SERO-828489 format. One record per residue (C-alpha): residue in one letter; y, z, x; chain. Coordinates in Angstrom, 1 decimal, padded with zeros to 4 digits. Layout:
N
+------+--------+--------+--------+------+
| code |  north |     up |   east | unit |
+------+--------+--------+--------+------+
|    a |      Y |      Z |      X |    A |
...
+------+--------+--------+--------+------+
//
This chain:
312
+------+--------+--------+--------+------+
| code |  north |     up |   east | unit |
+------+--------+--------+--------+------+
|    m |  107.9 |  057.1 |  148.2 |    A |
|    t |  106.8 |  058.8 |  151.4 |    A |
|    a |  104.5 |  058.1 |  154.3 |    A |
|    i |  103.0 |  060.9 |  156.4 |    A |
|    n |  103.1 |  059.0 |  159.6 |    A |
|    n |  102.9 |  055.4 |  160.9 |    A |
|    n |  099.1 |  055.3 |  160.4 |    A |
|    d |  099.0 |  056.8 |  156.9 |    A |
|    p |  099.4 |  054.6 |  153.8 |    A |
|    l |  102.5 |  054.9 |  151.6 |    A |
|    t |  102.2 |  057.7 |  149.1 |    A |
|    t |  104.0 |  057.4 |  145.8 |    A |
|    t |  103.7 |  057.6 |  142.0 |    A |
|    s |  103.6 |  054.8 |  139.4 |    A |
|    d |  107.0 |  056.0 |  138.0 |    A |
|    n |  108.6 |  055.7 |  141.4 |    A |
|    l |  107.0 |  052.5 |  142.4 |    A |
|    l |  107.5 |  050.5 |  139.2 |    A |
|    p |  111.3 |  049.9 |  139.6 |    A |
|    f |  110.7 |  048.7 |  143.1 |    A |
|    i |  107.9 |  046.2 |  142.3 |    A |
|    e |  110.0 |  044.9 |  139.4 |    A |
|    s |  112.8 |  044.1 |  141.8 |    A |
|    l |  110.5 |  042.0 |  144.0 |    A |
|    p |  110.6 |  038.1 |  143.9 |    A |
|    d |  106.7 |  038.0 |  143.8 |    A |
|    a |  104.1 |  039.1 |  141.4 |    A |
|    v |  102.5 |  042.5 |  142.2 |    A |
|    v |  099.0 |  043.5 |  141.2 |    A |
|    i |  097.7 |  047.0 |  142.2 |    A |
|    v |  094.0 |  047.6 |  142.0 |    A |
|    d |  091.9 |  050.8 |  142.4 |    A |
|    q |  088.5 |  051.0 |  144.1 |    A |
|    n |  086.7 |  050.3 |  140.9 |    A |
|    h |  088.5 |  046.9 |  140.6 |    A |
|    k |  090.6 |  048.2 |  137.7 |    A |
|    i |  094.2 |  047.0 |  137.6 |    A |
|    v |  096.4 |  050.1 |  137.5 |    A |
|    l |  099.9 |  048.6 |  137.8 |    A |
|    v |  101.5 |  045.2 |  137.6 |    A |
|    n |  105.1 |  043.9 |  137.4 |    A |
|    a |  106.5 |  041.5 |  134.8 |    A |
|    l |  106.2 |  038.6 |  137.2 |    A |
|    a |  102.4 |  039.1 |  137.4 |    A |
|    g |  102.2 |  039.0 |  133.6 |    A |
|    s |  104.2 |  035.8 |  133.5 |    A |
|    m |  102.2 |  034.2 |  136.3 |    A |
|    f |  098.8 |  034.9 |  134.7 |    A |
|    g |  099.9 |  034.5 |  131.1 |    A |
|    y |  099.3 |  038.1 |  129.9 |    A |
|    a |  101.5 |  040.8 |  128.6 |    A |
|    v |  101.9 |  043.6 |  131.2 |    A |
|    d |  100.0 |  046.1 |  129.0 |    A |
|    e |  097.1 |  043.6 |  128.7 |    A |
|    l |  096.6 |  043.5 |  132.4 |    A |
|    k |  097.0 |  047.2 |  133.0 |    A |
|    g |  093.6 |  048.8 |  132.7 |    A |
|    s |  091.7 |  045.5 |  132.8 |    A |
|    d |  089.2 |  044.5 |  135.4 |    A |
|    l |  090.6 |  042.5 |  138.3 |    A |
|    s |  088.1 |  039.7 |  137.5 |    A |
|    t |  090.3 |  038.9 |  134.5 |    A |
|    i |  092.6 |  036.9 |  136.8 |    A |
|    i |  089.9 |  035.6 |  139.2 |    A |
|    p |  088.3 |  032.2 |  138.6 |    A |
|    m |  084.7 |  032.6 |  137.3 |    A |
|    p |  083.0 |  030.9 |  140.3 |    A |
|    l |  084.8 |  033.2 |  142.8 |    A |
|    r |  084.4 |  036.5 |  141.0 |    A |
|    n |  081.2 |  037.8 |  142.8 |    A |
|    a |  082.5 |  036.8 |  146.3 |    A |
|    h |  085.9 |  038.3 |  145.5 |    A |
|    r |  084.4 |  041.6 |  144.4 |    A |
|    k |  082.6 |  041.9 |  147.7 |    A |
|    h |  085.8 |  041.1 |  149.6 |    A |
|    v |  087.6 |  043.8 |  147.7 |    A |
|    n |  084.9 |  046.3 |  148.4 |    A |
|    g |  085.0 |  045.4 |  152.1 |    A |
|    y |  088.7 |  045.7 |  152.2 |    A |
|    f |  088.7 |  049.2 |  150.9 |    A |
|    k |  086.1 |  050.2 |  153.5 |    A |
|    k |  088.2 |  048.7 |  156.3 |    A |
|    p |  091.8 |  048.1 |  155.1 |    A |
|    v |  094.0 |  045.9 |  157.3 |    A |
|    l |  097.4 |  044.6 |  156.4 |    A |
|    r |  097.0 |  040.9 |  155.4 |    A |
|    p |  100.3 |  039.0 |  155.6 |    A |
|    m |  101.0 |  035.8 |  153.7 |    A |
|    g |  100.7 |  032.4 |  155.3 |    A |
|    e |  097.4 |  032.9 |  157.1 |    A |
|    e |  096.2 |  029.4 |  156.0 |    A |
|    k |  093.5 |  030.9 |  153.7 |    A |
|    r |  093.1 |  029.4 |  150.3 |    A |
|    f |  093.2 |  031.7 |  147.2 |    A |
|    s |  093.3 |  030.9 |  143.5 |    A |
|    g |  093.9 |  033.0 |  140.4 |    A |
|    v |  093.3 |  032.0 |  136.8 |    A |
|    r |  095.7 |  032.1 |  133.9 |    A |
|    s |  094.8 |  033.3 |  130.4 |    A |
|    n |  094.4 |  029.7 |  129.3 |    A |
|    g |  091.8 |  029.1 |  132.0 |    A |
|    q |  094.1 |  027.1 |  134.2 |    A |
|    e |  093.7 |  027.9 |  137.9 |    A |
|    v |  096.8 |  028.6 |  140.0 |    A |
|    p |  096.9 |  028.4 |  143.8 |    A |
|    v |  098.3 |  031.6 |  145.3 |    A |
|    d |  099.1 |  033.2 |  148.6 |    A |
|    i |  098.5 |  036.9 |  148.9 |    A |
|    m |  099.7 |  039.8 |  151.0 |    A |
|    i |  097.6 |  043.0 |  150.7 |    A |
|    n |  098.1 |  046.5 |  151.9 |    A |
|    t |  096.7 |  049.9 |  150.8 |    A |
|    i |  098.8 |  052.7 |  149.4 |    A |
|    v |  098.2 |  056.1 |  147.8 |    A |
|    l |  099.3 |  055.8 |  144.2 |    A |
|    d |  099.2 |  058.8 |  141.9 |    A |
|    g |  096.9 |  060.5 |  144.4 |    A |
|    a |  094.4 |  057.7 |  144.6 |    A |
|    k |  093.9 |  055.0 |  147.3 |    A |
|    v |  094.7 |  051.6 |  145.9 |    A |
|    a |  095.3 |  048.0 |  147.1 |    A |
|    m |  098.7 |  046.5 |  146.4 |    A |
|    a |  098.8 |  042.7 |  146.4 |    A |
|    l |  101.9 |  040.6 |  146.4 |    A |
|    v |  100.9 |  037.3 |  144.8 |    A |
|    r |  103.0 |  034.2 |  145.3 |    A |
|    d |  102.5 |  031.0 |  143.2 |    A |
|    v |  102.1 |  028.2 |  145.8 |    A |
|    t |  101.5 |  025.3 |  143.3 |    A |
|    y |  104.5 |  023.3 |  144.6 |    A |
|    q |  103.6 |  023.8 |  148.2 |    A |
|    r |  099.9 |  022.8 |  147.7 |    A |
|    e |  101.0 |  019.7 |  145.7 |    A |
|    l |  103.5 |  018.8 |  148.4 |    A |
|    e |  100.8 |  019.3 |  151.1 |    A |
|    a |  098.3 |  017.1 |  149.2 |    A |
|    r |  100.9 |  014.4 |  148.7 |    A |
|    l |  101.9 |  014.4 |  152.3 |    A |
|    t |  098.2 |  014.3 |  153.4 |    A |
|    l |  097.5 |  011.4 |  151.0 |    A |
|    e |  100.6 |  009.5 |  152.2 |    A |
|    s |  099.4 |  009.9 |  155.8 |    A |
|    l |  096.1 |  008.3 |  154.9 |    A |
|    t |  097.4 |  005.6 |  152.5 |    A |
|    d |  098.9 |  002.2 |  153.0 |    A |
|    e |  102.3 |  002.3 |  151.3 |    A |
|    m |  102.3 | -001.3 |  150.1 |    A |
|    t |  098.9 | -001.5 |  148.4 |    A |
|    g |  098.0 |  002.1 |  147.7 |    A |
|    f |  094.7 |  001.6 |  149.5 |    A |
|    y |  093.6 |  003.9 |  152.3 |    A |
|    n |  094.5 |  003.0 |  155.8 |    A |
|    r |  092.4 |  002.3 |  158.9 |    A |
|    k |  092.3 |  005.9 |  160.0 |    A |
|    h |  090.8 |  007.0 |  156.7 |    A |
|    f |  088.4 |  004.0 |  156.7 |    A |
|    r |  086.9 |  005.1 |  160.0 |    A |
|    t |  086.7 |  008.8 |  159.0 |    A |
|    q |  084.9 |  007.9 |  155.8 |    A |
|    l |  082.6 |  005.4 |  157.4 |    A |
|    n |  081.6 |  008.0 |  160.0 |    A |
|    a |  080.8 |  010.5 |  157.2 |    A |
|    q |  078.7 |  007.9 |  155.5 |    A |
|    l |  076.7 |  007.3 |  158.7 |    A |
|    s |  075.9 |  011.0 |  158.8 |    A |
|    g |  074.5 |  010.7 |  155.3 |    A |
|    y |  072.5 |  007.7 |  156.3 |    A |
|    v |  071.0 |  009.3 |  159.4 |    A |
|    r |  070.2 |  012.6 |  157.7 |    A |
|    w |  069.0 |  011.5 |  154.3 |    A |
|    g |  068.6 |  007.7 |  154.4 |    A |
|    l |  071.5 |  007.1 |  151.9 |    A |
|    p |  072.5 |  003.5 |  152.1 |    A |
|    t |  076.1 |  002.5 |  152.7 |    A |
|    s |  077.4 | -001.0 |  152.8 |    A |
|    v |  080.8 | -002.4 |  153.8 |    A |
|    i |  082.7 | -005.5 |  152.7 |    A |
|    m |  085.4 | -006.7 |  155.1 |    A |
|    f |  087.6 | -009.6 |  154.0 |    A |
|    d |  090.9 | -011.2 |  154.9 |    A |
|    f |  092.9 | -014.0 |  153.5 |    A |
|    d |  092.6 | -017.6 |  154.6 |    A |
|    h |  095.6 | -019.2 |  156.2 |    A |
|    f |  097.7 | -016.2 |  155.2 |    A |
|    k |  100.5 | -017.2 |  157.6 |    A |
|    k |  100.9 | -020.5 |  155.7 |    A |
|    i |  101.6 | -018.6 |  152.5 |    A |
|    n |  104.3 | -016.6 |  154.2 |    A |
|    d |  105.8 | -019.7 |  155.8 |    A |
|    e |  105.8 | -021.8 |  152.7 |    A |
|    y |  106.7 | -019.3 |  150.0 |    A |
|    g |  108.2 | -016.4 |  152.0 |    A |
|    h |  107.0 | -012.9 |  152.9 |    A |
|    a |  107.6 | -011.7 |  149.4 |    A |
|    a |  104.8 | -014.1 |  148.3 |    A |
|    g |  102.5 | -012.7 |  150.9 |    A |
|    d |  103.2 | -009.2 |  149.8 |    A |
|    l |  102.5 | -010.2 |  146.2 |    A |
|    v |  099.1 | -011.5 |  147.2 |    A |
|    l |  098.3 | -008.3 |  149.0 |    A |
|    t |  099.4 | -006.0 |  146.2 |    A |
|    s |  097.9 | -008.1 |  143.4 |    A |
|    t |  094.6 | -008.3 |  145.1 |    A |
|    a |  094.5 | -004.6 |  145.8 |    A |
|    k |  095.1 | -004.0 |  142.0 |    A |
|    m |  092.3 | -006.5 |  141.2 |    A |
|    v |  089.9 | -005.0 |  143.7 |    A |
|    r |  090.5 | -001.4 |  142.5 |    A |
|    q |  089.4 | -002.4 |  139.0 |    A |
|    e |  086.1 | -003.6 |  140.4 |    A |
|    l |  085.3 | -000.4 |  142.3 |    A |
|    r |  083.3 |  002.6 |  141.3 |    A |
|    p |  085.0 |  006.0 |  141.6 |    A |
|    l |  083.0 |  006.8 |  144.8 |    A |
|    d |  083.9 |  003.5 |  146.5 |    A |
|    v |  086.7 |  003.5 |  149.1 |    A |
|    g |  089.2 |  000.6 |  149.3 |    A |
|    c |  091.2 |  000.3 |  152.5 |    A |
|    r |  093.7 | -002.0 |  154.1 |    A |
|    i |  092.8 | -002.0 |  157.8 |    A |
|    g |  095.2 | -004.7 |  159.1 |    A |
|    g |  097.9 | -007.0 |  158.0 |    A |
|    e |  095.9 | -009.1 |  155.6 |    A |
|    e |  092.5 | -007.5 |  156.3 |    A |
|    f |  090.8 | -005.3 |  153.8 |    A |
|    a |  087.6 | -003.2 |  153.9 |    A |
|    i |  085.6 | -001.6 |  151.1 |    A |
|    i |  083.1 |  001.2 |  151.8 |    A |
|    l |  080.3 |  001.2 |  149.2 |    A |
|    p |  078.3 |  004.5 |  149.3 |    A |
|    n |  074.8 |  004.3 |  147.9 |    A |
|    a |  074.9 |  000.5 |  147.8 |    A |
|    q |  072.2 | -001.8 |  149.2 |    A |
|    l |  073.2 | -005.0 |  150.9 |    A |
|    d |  072.4 | -007.3 |  148.0 |    A |
|    d |  074.6 | -005.2 |  145.7 |    A |
|    a |  077.5 | -005.4 |  148.1 |    A |
|    v |  077.1 | -009.1 |  148.5 |    A |
|    t |  077.3 | -009.5 |  144.7 |    A |
|    l |  080.5 | -007.5 |  144.5 |    A |
|    a |  082.0 | -009.3 |  147.5 |    A |
|    e |  081.3 | -012.7 |  145.8 |    A |
|    r |  082.8 | -011.5 |  142.5 |    A |
|    i |  086.0 | -010.4 |  144.3 |    A |
|    r |  086.2 | -013.6 |  146.3 |    A |
|    k |  086.0 | -015.6 |  143.0 |    A |
|    l |  088.6 | -013.4 |  141.4 |    A |
|    i |  091.0 | -014.1 |  144.3 |    A |
|    e |  090.3 | -017.9 |  144.2 |    A |
|    q |  090.9 | -018.1 |  140.4 |    A |
|    t |  094.1 | -016.1 |  140.5 |    A |
|    e |  097.4 | -018.0 |  140.1 |    A |
|    f |  100.1 | -016.0 |  141.9 |    A |
|    k |  103.7 | -016.6 |  140.6 |    A |
|    l |  106.9 | -015.6 |  142.3 |    A |
|    d |  110.4 | -016.7 |  141.2 |    A |
|    g |  108.9 | -019.5 |  139.0 |    A |
|    v |  106.8 | -020.9 |  141.8 |    A |
|    c |  103.0 | -020.8 |  141.5 |    A |
|    f |  100.6 | -020.7 |  144.4 |    A |
|    s |  097.0 | -019.7 |  145.2 |    A |
|    a |  095.0 | -017.9 |  147.9 |    A |
|    t |  091.5 | -017.6 |  149.1 |    A |
|    a |  089.6 | -015.0 |  151.2 |    A |
|    t |  086.5 | -014.9 |  153.3 |    A |
|    m |  084.1 | -012.0 |  153.0 |    A |
|    g |  081.8 | -010.4 |  155.5 |    A |
|    v |  079.2 | -007.9 |  154.3 |    A |
|    a |  077.0 | -005.5 |  156.3 |    A |
|    t |  075.0 | -002.3 |  155.7 |    A |
|    f |  073.7 |  000.5 |  158.0 |    A |
|    l |  070.5 | -000.1 |  159.9 |    A |
|    p |  068.1 |  002.3 |  161.5 |    A |
|    t |  069.3 |  001.1 |  164.9 |    A |
|    d |  072.9 |  002.1 |  164.3 |    A |
|    t |  074.0 |  005.0 |  166.5 |    A |
|    s |  077.7 |  004.8 |  165.4 |    A |
|    y |  079.7 |  003.2 |  162.6 |    A |
|    d |  081.1 |  000.8 |  165.2 |    A |
|    s |  077.8 | -001.2 |  165.0 |    A |
|    l |  078.3 | -001.7 |  161.3 |    A |
|    m |  081.9 | -002.7 |  161.7 |    A |
|    k |  081.0 | -005.2 |  164.4 |    A |
|    r |  078.3 | -006.8 |  162.2 |    A |
|    a |  080.8 | -007.1 |  159.3 |    A |
|    d |  083.4 | -008.6 |  161.6 |    A |
|    n |  080.9 | -011.1 |  163.1 |    A |
|    v |  079.8 | -012.4 |  159.7 |    A |
|    l |  083.4 | -012.5 |  158.5 |    A |
|    y |  084.4 | -014.8 |  161.4 |    A |
|    m |  081.2 | -016.7 |  160.9 |    A |
|    g |  082.5 | -017.4 |  157.4 |    A |
|    k |  085.8 | -018.5 |  158.8 |    A |
|    a |  084.1 | -020.9 |  161.2 |    A |
|    e |  082.0 | -022.3 |  158.3 |    A |
|    g |  085.1 | -023.4 |  156.3 |    A |
|    r |  086.5 | -020.1 |  154.8 |    A |
|    n |  086.5 | -019.0 |  151.1 |    A |
|    c |  082.9 | -017.8 |  151.3 |    A |
|    t |  080.8 | -014.7 |  151.4 |    A |
|    v |  078.5 | -014.1 |  154.4 |    A |
|    s |  076.1 | -011.1 |  154.8 |    A |
|    q |  074.6 | -009.7 |  158.0 |    A |
|    d |  071.3 | -011.4 |  157.0 |    A |
|    a |  072.9 | -014.6 |  158.4 |    A |
|    l |  073.1 | -013.1 |  161.9 |    A |
|    p |  070.3 | -013.8 |  164.5 |    A |
|    p |  067.7 | -011.1 |  164.5 |    A |
|    e |  068.7 | -009.9 |  167.9 |    A |
|    t |  072.3 | -009.3 |  166.7 |    A |
|    n |  071.0 | -006.9 |  164.0 |    A |
|    a |  068.7 | -005.0 |  166.3 |    A |
+------+--------+--------+--------+------+
//
């Protein structure tokens, strides 16, 4: 393998290059300017689920997910017109597709070489499934309450802000239920903190069963929860809040042979045309929640109960 000078691509033959790419720890796929795979190593065959001879001579689109093929073809054409070494780890997302149709996340390093007298692109392809799964898990953990599995306050605010954008642009309704447990400290004092934890985790499990896939359940404080209900009118949110309240009231919690109960107060609000931030919605939900506390707890109160000037 030879290079004419520092600015010229590596020049070699398939016979000379093959032992080298077989020794590499990554899959190697070499493609000509017609998108034809001209050389691969055994790791590439294993990664994509093909025999090496099946890949050689096939179109590059064979290992590109269907929705990405047109765009990828344009990228390859552009790369040959203006080739620049692209190292791995540039935080770009790439995917390949296996013979069974399963997508595989990959990182890619690309450079041009002259192979058997023709200019080709040589890609080192690394399976990053583990890294992507780890990244997704760490991201989820950073947004999730460890005890209940619900999202945390940070994610609640992010999602509520996104829903406000949808309401402002397209008029899509979003409602919120905020609730916390009545006399929660008394449960901890009488039965121990393990009993309080049981109430929180059991309630989260019950609530999750009542939610649609698009709903977002969050734990935003010690015993305070919130549920974001996209595309839900106020009346629908009140109905759900009342159903959850009754489920909590009717549940018999049991720990170490001791049975006890709990109740919760619900505050329900929805976006209004006057809202300029999600804080307005949160404030209304908080106001009616504490209105319910003042009225005796274990009830559901909606923003309709607020004075007209409060909803303005």
